[in-house]
Backbone bond lengths (Angstrom), bond angles and torsions (degrees), N, CA, C in turn:
res aa  C-N    CA-C-N  psi(-1)  N-CA   C-N-CA  omega(-1)  CA-C   N-CA-C  phi
1 M - - - 1.463 - - 1.533 111.33 -
2 N 1.353 116.43 -35.77 1.460 119.26 179.85 1.521 111.89 -58.82
3 D 1.349 117.01 -39.57 1.464 120.77 178.28 1.520 111.04 -62.19
4 K 1.333 116.52 -37.55 1.464 120.40 179.29 1.528 110.58 -67.67
5 F 1.326 116.52 -36.63 1.461 119.83 177.93 1.531 110.39 -67.49
6 H 1.336 116.50 -41.03 1.464 119.69 178.21 1.533 110.45 -62.45
7 K 1.322 116.78 -39.69 1.463 121.05 178.91 1.527 110.32 -65.04
8 F 1.313 116.37 -42.84 1.464 122.05 179.06 1.531 110.18 -60.63
9 I 1.326 116.72 -46.14 1.464 121.18 -179.36 1.525 111.07 -67.59
10 K 1.315 116.68 -35.00 1.470 120.29 176.94 1.525 110.83 -62.39
11 E 1.326 116.55 -40.65 1.460 120.22 178.51 1.530 110.84 -66.12
12 L 1.316 116.93 -40.07 1.462 120.30 174.07 1.530 110.31 -59.58
13 S 1.312 115.96 -43.69 1.463 121.54 -175.26 1.519 112.34 -65.77
14 N 1.319 117.21 -28.25 1.464 121.51 -177.33 1.526 113.61 -80.97
15 F 1.335 117.66 -7.59 1.466 120.33 177.81 1.520 109.18 -66.58
16 K 1.324 116.36 131.55 1.463 121.46 -176.56 1.529 110.90 -86.23
17 S 1.319 115.52 124.15 1.460 120.97 177.73 1.528 110.58 -68.04
18 S 1.332 116.00 161.18 1.460 121.54 176.54 1.524 108.43 -125.85
19 N 1.320 116.68 -169.71 1.468 119.62 -177.53 1.524 112.86 -76.08
20 N 1.340 117.34 -3.00 1.464 119.20 175.79 1.538 112.56 -140.50
21 V 1.332 115.88 23.11 1.471 122.08 173.83 1.523 108.46 -138.43
22 F 1.329 116.68 131.46 1.464 121.64 176.35 1.524 109.07 -110.01
23 N 1.340 115.92 122.95 1.464 120.77 175.56 1.522 108.16 -91.95
24 Q 1.302 116.01 104.59 1.462 121.86 -175.55 1.527 113.35 -73.88
25 Y 1.335 116.91 -1.86 1.469 121.08 178.39 1.532 112.41 -110.77
26 S 1.318 117.27 -5.29 1.463 122.73 -172.39 1.526 112.76 -56.57
27 Y 1.350 115.22 146.20 1.463 120.57 175.56 1.527 111.83 -75.10
28 D 1.319 117.25 -7.17 1.469 120.97 -176.86 1.522 112.83 -67.73
29 L 1.337 116.78 -26.85 1.464 120.91 179.07 1.529 109.78 -116.63
30 L 1.317 116.18 128.57 1.459 121.01 -178.41 1.524 111.97 -59.96
31 V 1.342 116.29 -36.04 1.463 121.50 -176.75 1.531 112.04 -63.87
32 N 1.320 117.03 -22.38 1.467 120.40 -179.23 1.527 112.97 -66.99
33 E 1.313 117.09 -15.39 1.464 120.09 177.28 1.529 110.57 -58.63
34 V 1.317 116.00 -37.09 1.467 120.80 178.72 1.524 109.83 -62.22
35 R 1.330 116.90 -42.80 1.466 120.52 -178.73 1.528 111.23 -69.30
36 R 1.319 117.03 -37.58 1.475 119.32 176.61 1.529 110.34 -62.41
37 E 1.320 116.01 -41.76 1.470 119.71 180.00 1.531 110.90 -67.77
38 N 1.332 116.93 -38.91 1.471 120.25 176.85 1.524 110.66 -60.62
39 L 1.340 115.96 -44.59 1.470 119.52 -179.28 1.517 110.79 -65.17
40 F 1.335 117.26 -41.17 1.463 119.69 178.61 1.535 110.74 -60.04
41 L 1.318 116.67 -46.38 1.471 120.47 179.37 1.522 110.75 -59.51
42 Y 1.334 115.05 -43.19 1.465 119.82 -179.18 1.522 111.19 -61.94
43 L 1.320 117.59 -48.72 1.466 121.20 179.77 1.527 110.60 -61.66
44 K 1.319 116.07 -41.71 1.465 121.47 179.34 1.533 110.91 -62.68
45 H 1.320 116.35 -46.18 1.466 120.30 -178.36 1.527 112.11 -67.13
46 L 1.330 117.39 -35.71 1.468 119.81 177.90 1.530 110.65 -72.32
47 A 1.318 117.04 -35.14 1.467 120.53 178.02 1.527 110.53 -65.04
48 E 1.321 116.58 -36.66 1.470 121.10 178.71 1.523 111.52 -63.40
49 R 1.334 116.59 -24.86 1.459 121.77 178.63 1.524 111.80 -91.13
50 N 1.329 116.05 1.34 1.464 121.50 -179.44 1.529 111.05 55.34
51 S 1.341 115.22 43.84 1.460 120.61 -178.41 1.530 110.55 -68.16
52 Q 1.328 116.50 122.97 1.467 120.76 -179.25 1.533 111.78 -121.88
53 I 1.343 115.35 13.80 1.461 121.80 175.53 1.521 107.37 -110.41
54 L 1.322 117.16 133.66 1.456 121.83 -178.77 1.524 110.29 -122.41
55 L 1.338 116.47 124.10 1.461 122.54 172.44 1.523 107.85 -102.52
56 V 1.322 116.71 124.62 1.462 121.50 -175.94 1.528 109.91 -112.54
57 G 1.323 116.42 119.75 1.455 121.93 175.55 1.517 111.28 -95.76
58 E 1.323 115.87 -159.37 1.470 121.09 -175.96 1.525 111.98 -92.85
59 A 1.319 117.03 -63.90 1.465 122.21 -177.27 1.523 109.22 -165.76
60 P 1.332 118.17 159.56 1.461 120.74 177.36 1.525 111.79 -60.91
61 G 1.328 115.93 142.15 1.456 121.76 174.84 1.516 110.59 -97.28
62 H 1.328 116.96 160.98 1.474 120.41 -173.43 1.525 113.05 -70.98
63 R 1.336 117.90 -16.22 1.465 120.34 176.67 1.528 112.26 -106.35
64 G 1.318 116.02 1.40 1.461 120.13 -175.90 1.514 112.91 -116.67
65 C 1.311 115.96 -111.28 1.470 122.38 -175.49 1.529 113.09 -60.14
66 R 1.327 117.48 -28.47 1.470 119.68 177.31 1.531 110.82 -59.36
67 L 1.343 116.64 -31.25 1.459 121.49 179.57 1.520 112.91 -90.25
68 T 1.325 116.59 -35.63 1.473 120.72 -171.70 1.526 114.12 -96.55
69 G 1.339 116.04 -30.23 1.462 120.14 -173.97 1.515 113.26 88.02
70 V 1.329 117.11 -4.85 1.468 121.64 -177.56 1.531 109.42 -117.68
71 P 1.341 118.09 122.53 1.469 121.00 -178.19 1.529 113.04 -56.01
72 F 1.331 114.89 143.88 1.465 122.17 177.66 1.526 112.94 54.14
73 T 1.331 115.93 40.76 1.467 119.95 171.69 1.526 108.83 -131.40
74 S 1.316 115.18 166.31 1.459 122.92 170.64 1.525 107.20 -126.18
75 E 1.314 116.47 169.55 1.462 118.95 176.41 1.525 110.78 -61.81
76 F 1.311 116.59 -36.56 1.465 120.81 179.28 1.532 110.25 -61.13
77 I 1.317 116.79 -46.89 1.469 121.52 178.95 1.523 110.37 -63.91
78 L 1.328 115.79 -43.86 1.461 120.50 -176.07 1.529 111.50 -62.72
79 L 1.324 116.75 -41.69 1.461 120.53 -176.61 1.525 112.70 -77.85
80 N 1.323 116.98 -37.34 1.468 120.41 -175.83 1.525 112.80 -86.51
81 G 1.335 116.51 -36.45 1.448 120.48 177.40 1.513 114.17 68.59
82 F 1.326 114.24 -179.13 1.464 121.66 179.34 1.531 108.19 -127.35
83 D 1.311 115.71 99.37 1.469 119.53 -176.80 1.521 111.91 -63.26
84 E 1.354 116.67 -30.46 1.462 119.44 -177.45 1.523 113.04 -64.66
85 I 1.350 116.72 -24.08 1.479 119.59 176.85 1.535 111.11 -119.10
86 R 1.335 116.24 8.09 1.469 122.29 177.10 1.539 111.25 53.23
87 L 1.322 115.55 52.26 1.468 120.25 -179.56 1.525 110.42 -137.01
88 F 1.331 115.24 141.64 1.464 123.96 -178.53 1.534 110.52 65.08
89 G 1.326 116.06 -176.86 1.458 121.15 -178.87 1.525 112.39 101.01
90 E 1.322 115.91 146.52 1.472 120.94 179.37 1.525 111.57 -60.49
91 S 1.337 117.15 -33.77 1.467 120.57 -178.68 1.524 112.18 -65.17
92 R 1.336 116.67 -19.29 1.469 120.66 178.60 1.524 111.83 -101.84
93 G 1.326 116.53 9.99 1.465 120.63 172.52 1.519 116.56 100.79
94 Y 1.322 117.66 -4.13 1.470 119.89 -179.05 1.531 110.01 -76.10
95 R 1.350 115.58 142.73 1.459 119.28 -174.74 1.526 111.86 -133.95
96 K 1.311 114.44 158.30 1.459 122.94 173.64 1.530 107.85 -100.16
97 T 1.326 117.06 145.75 1.466 119.61 174.31 1.531 109.32 -76.80
98 N 1.331 116.32 170.70 1.469 120.74 179.41 1.529 111.90 -98.02
99 E 1.341 117.20 17.01 1.466 120.19 -177.86 1.528 112.27 -63.33
100 F 1.329 116.06 -42.70 1.462 121.16 -178.14 1.520 109.12 -130.22
101 D 1.335 116.12 141.53 1.463 120.04 177.04 1.524 110.89 -68.60
102 R 1.309 114.67 -37.00 1.462 120.55 -177.50 1.535 110.92 -67.71
103 V 1.334 116.33 142.99 1.470 121.67 172.18 1.526 107.30 -94.75
104 Y 1.328 115.49 113.14 1.464 119.77 -174.22 1.526 112.84 -83.67
105 K 1.330 114.40 144.87 1.458 122.22 166.98 1.526 107.64 -105.45
106 E 1.313 116.85 162.31 1.470 120.83 179.06 1.515 108.12 -141.80
107 Q 1.326 116.67 123.67 1.459 121.22 -168.28 1.523 113.50 -60.12
108 S 1.331 116.99 -48.89 1.466 119.45 -177.69 1.523 111.07 -61.15
109 A 1.339 116.02 -41.89 1.467 119.63 179.32 1.519 111.00 -61.39
110 T 1.323 116.71 -42.16 1.465 121.37 179.17 1.527 111.05 -60.72
111 I 1.330 116.38 -45.49 1.468 121.08 -179.57 1.525 110.89 -64.01
112 V 1.314 116.19 -44.45 1.471 120.73 -178.69 1.525 110.88 -59.44
113 W 1.334 116.77 -46.74 1.459 118.53 -176.47 1.522 112.89 -74.41
114 E 1.321 117.55 -30.58 1.467 119.38 173.58 1.525 110.24 -59.32
115 A 1.324 115.49 -36.70 1.467 119.81 179.34 1.524 111.64 -74.60
116 L 1.338 117.22 -45.35 1.467 120.73 -173.35 1.522 113.10 -69.57
117 L 1.325 116.96 -27.75 1.469 119.88 -177.63 1.527 113.16 -65.80
118 K 1.313 116.61 -12.35 1.466 120.60 -179.76 1.531 112.27 -79.52
119 Y 1.333 116.58 -9.91 1.473 119.41 -172.10 1.524 111.06 -120.09
120 Q 1.324 115.26 152.33 1.462 120.77 -178.50 1.524 111.48 -72.39
121 Q 1.326 116.45 -38.68 1.460 119.89 -179.02 1.521 109.46 -87.07
122 I 1.324 116.27 124.56 1.456 121.11 179.81 1.531 108.83 -102.27
123 P 1.337 117.85 117.49 1.465 119.97 -179.11 1.532 111.87 -71.67
124 L 1.312 115.12 157.01 1.455 122.19 168.64 1.529 107.28 -77.82
125 L 1.335 117.12 136.68 1.456 121.75 -178.86 1.529 110.30 -112.05
126 W 1.328 115.80 136.04 1.469 120.48 -179.94 1.520 108.54 -150.88
127 N 1.338 116.69 178.30 1.455 121.34 179.43 1.527 111.88 -128.40
128 A 1.329 115.71 150.93 1.469 120.86 178.12 1.526 110.54 -59.44
129 F 1.328 117.14 -37.92 1.471 122.94 172.63 1.517 106.27 -121.75
130 P 1.350 119.14 118.50 1.458 120.41 -168.70 1.526 116.00 -83.90
131 F 1.344 117.17 -0.01 1.462 120.84 -179.23 1.536 109.92 -112.36
132 H 1.325 116.59 167.27 1.467 119.88 -174.27 1.530 112.36 -89.44
133 P 1.338 117.44 109.44 1.464 120.37 176.07 1.534 110.20 -86.93
134 F 1.324 116.20 129.91 1.462 119.40 -178.78 1.527 110.44 -133.24
135 K 1.312 115.44 166.05 1.461 120.33 178.50 1.522 108.49 -76.23
136 V 1.329 117.04 136.74 1.467 121.79 -175.51 1.525 110.52 -51.70
137 G 1.329 115.07 128.69 1.462 120.18 178.27 1.509 114.58 88.04
138 N 1.318 117.97 -2.68 1.468 120.50 -178.44 1.525 110.68 -142.29
139 Q 1.323 116.39 90.57 1.461 120.21 -179.43 1.528 112.45 -69.87
140 Q 1.334 117.02 -15.54 1.469 120.15 177.38 1.534 110.34 -91.54
141 S 1.312 115.65 42.08 1.463 121.65 179.22 1.515 108.86 -139.87
142 N 1.313 116.58 167.47 1.458 122.88 176.65 1.523 109.00 -124.82
143 R 1.322 116.41 152.68 1.462 120.77 172.43 1.521 108.53 -147.50
144 T 1.321 115.67 163.77 1.464 121.44 178.20 1.531 109.40 -73.76
145 P 1.329 118.45 135.33 1.470 120.16 177.84 1.530 111.25 -63.33
146 T 1.331 116.16 149.20 1.463 121.66 176.59 1.527 109.51 -79.09
147 K 1.326 116.59 169.67 1.468 121.10 176.81 1.528 110.89 -59.51
148 E 1.329 116.37 -40.24 1.463 120.58 179.80 1.526 110.69 -63.52
149 E 1.321 116.06 -39.58 1.467 120.10 179.58 1.524 111.03 -68.59
150 I 1.312 116.68 -38.71 1.466 120.59 176.74 1.531 110.49 -63.11
151 N 1.323 116.38 -37.56 1.473 119.80 177.21 1.523 110.86 -61.61
152 I 1.332 116.11 -39.02 1.466 120.49 176.61 1.528 109.67 -64.43
153 G 1.317 115.18 -42.47 1.462 120.04 -178.66 1.513 113.82 -63.60
154 E 1.329 116.55 -30.20 1.470 120.69 -179.85 1.519 111.50 -58.50
155 Y 1.308 116.25 -38.48 1.469 121.27 -178.82 1.525 110.85 -58.27
156 F 1.334 115.79 -47.58 1.468 120.28 -178.78 1.530 111.46 -72.06
157 L 1.318 115.98 -33.90 1.460 120.89 179.12 1.534 110.65 -64.32
158 K 1.317 116.32 -44.23 1.471 120.83 177.95 1.523 110.68 -60.92
159 D 1.331 115.65 -43.47 1.464 120.27 179.62 1.523 111.51 -59.07
160 L 1.315 115.46 -44.40 1.461 120.78 -176.91 1.530 111.24 -66.57
161 I 1.318 116.55 -38.83 1.465 120.99 178.83 1.534 110.28 -62.73
162 I 1.314 116.08 -38.80 1.469 120.33 178.10 1.534 110.48 -70.96
163 L 1.326 116.77 -45.23 1.461 121.22 -177.92 1.525 112.19 -57.18
164 F 1.336 115.99 -39.50 1.466 120.46 -176.06 1.526 113.27 -99.60
165 D 1.316 116.37 1.13 1.467 120.17 -177.74 1.530 110.33 51.27
166 I 1.331 114.81 49.69 1.460 121.90 -176.47 1.528 110.95 -65.58
167 N 1.327 117.13 134.73 1.468 119.40 176.89 1.528 113.69 -120.95
168 I 1.338 117.31 -7.91 1.475 120.83 175.17 1.523 107.91 -132.24
169 V 1.327 115.93 122.78 1.469 121.21 -178.96 1.522 108.90 -118.22
170 V 1.329 116.13 135.13 1.464 121.67 -178.97 1.522 109.29 -126.55
171 A 1.322 116.86 125.03 1.463 121.92 175.31 1.525 109.07 -84.63
172 V 1.330 116.32 127.03 1.457 121.13 175.96 1.536 107.32 -102.85
173 G 1.332 115.41 93.11 1.458 120.08 -179.92 1.515 114.35 99.22
174 N 1.330 115.18 175.17 1.466 122.04 -171.25 1.526 113.77 -72.11
175 E 1.329 117.53 -39.75 1.468 119.41 -177.78 1.526 110.87 -65.99
176 A 1.324 115.63 -40.99 1.470 119.18 177.12 1.522 110.04 -64.33
177 E 1.334 116.27 -39.37 1.464 120.86 178.37 1.531 110.74 -59.14
178 K 1.334 117.30 -46.03 1.467 121.34 179.47 1.524 111.18 -60.91
179 T 1.317 115.74 -42.66 1.468 120.68 -179.20 1.517 111.59 -63.16
180 L 1.319 116.66 -49.14 1.466 120.68 -176.88 1.527 111.37 -67.08
181 A 1.341 116.56 -36.03 1.468 120.14 177.40 1.522 109.94 -65.32
182 K 1.323 116.47 -41.92 1.476 121.75 179.34 1.525 111.07 -63.19
183 M 1.330 116.41 -33.95 1.460 121.24 -179.86 1.527 111.83 -78.37
184 G 1.328 116.79 -10.66 1.454 120.62 179.06 1.516 113.50 76.62
185 L 1.336 116.18 23.85 1.462 120.12 -179.33 1.528 110.90 -89.63
186 A 1.310 115.25 146.65 1.466 119.78 171.24 1.522 107.37 -78.21
187 F 1.323 116.64 132.81 1.458 118.93 -177.41 1.523 110.61 -156.85
188 Q 1.330 114.42 162.89 1.452 122.17 170.44 1.529 107.64 -106.88
189 K 1.323 117.10 164.81 1.457 119.87 -179.01 1.525 111.29 -130.23
190 V 1.338 115.31 139.93 1.463 121.04 171.36 1.525 108.25 -126.49
191 R 1.314 115.67 158.06 1.462 121.80 178.14 1.523 109.57 -66.78
192 H 1.330 117.84 142.09 1.462 120.27 173.77 1.524 108.42 -69.44
193 P 1.328 119.13 141.88 1.464 120.22 -175.60 1.529 114.43 -73.50
194 A 1.334 117.99 -14.87 1.466 120.32 -177.19 1.521 111.58 -70.84
195 N 1.328 115.34 162.97 1.467 122.58 174.19 1.531 113.60 54.11
196 G 1.330 115.55 49.12 1.460 120.19 176.10 1.513 115.02 80.40
197 G 1.329 117.28 15.69 1.463 119.81 -176.62 1.518 115.05 -94.14
198 K 1.331 117.81 10.96 1.469 121.09 -173.63 1.520 112.92 -56.42
199 N 1.306 118.34 -52.53 1.464 121.29 -175.33 1.524 112.16 -63.23
200 K 1.339 116.06 -43.75 1.464 119.30 179.32 1.529 110.85 -67.48
201 F 1.329 116.71 -35.97 1.471 119.56 175.86 1.522 109.97 -62.79
202 N 1.329 116.82 -48.39 1.472 120.76 -179.39 1.523 111.79 -58.68
203 N 1.327 116.38 -42.90 1.468 120.13 178.96 1.525 111.09 -66.09
204 G 1.327 115.89 -38.93 1.464 119.87 178.78 1.519 111.84 -64.38
205 I 1.321 116.39 -44.62 1.470 120.72 178.69 1.525 110.29 -63.75
206 K 1.316 115.99 -40.66 1.473 120.00 177.80 1.520 110.93 -58.72
207 N 1.321 116.85 -43.98 1.472 120.77 179.19 1.516 111.50 -64.00
208 V 1.338 116.02 -42.48 1.470 120.07 179.25 1.517 110.90 -63.51
209 M 1.329 117.26 -49.86 1.460 121.12 -175.05 1.531 111.62 -68.86
210 N 1.322 117.21 -31.65 1.469 119.24 179.00 1.516 112.62 -67.80
211 T 1.319 117.17 -25.73 1.468 120.15 177.97 1.525 111.48 -71.42
212 L 1.339 116.71 -13.69 1.464 120.82 -177.19 1.524 111.92 -92.52
213 I 1.312 115.67 -13.84 1.488 119.56 -176.38 1.534 110.97 -75.89
């Protein structure tokens, strides 16, 4: 399985960035090696748990996955980890890049993990578009992926579903919903936690996870 994860990450790394997309796994920047290693550890650790639930978001944010390489995480989450579920943390090999001295937090990631820690089964987290889309001239910004970018993301999403033998897919927000519907996948939907969506997201996750008990 490790070889398959390395192949998957290599394909991510070969995607060519543009003037408004940052590939946080690209071989073009030496610092991206840290993010590739973080993603490999994450996939490996989730595979060890036989995770067959997939939560799909929209795209990496500039304070989250763009920095860490792991969807729905922040540097703070990555470095501190969650001992109660034995995931993330420097002691488990996760690292921060040296791009910024500051250790960033990311609101959506914080909300998502506060919700997920309540349940025994930890879903695999991914995005409809796995690279960071930003507004031209401002890499410290976020934007909605284009249709063309979502089409690119479908390729990686399909691969991940096969790799993990996923049997339950959950769309987190409207963009993920559009992507999964276009792919013809059966899925459930929860509200995205951003922009005041915390309570509805928590209730949605509760409904999804309760169906598994």
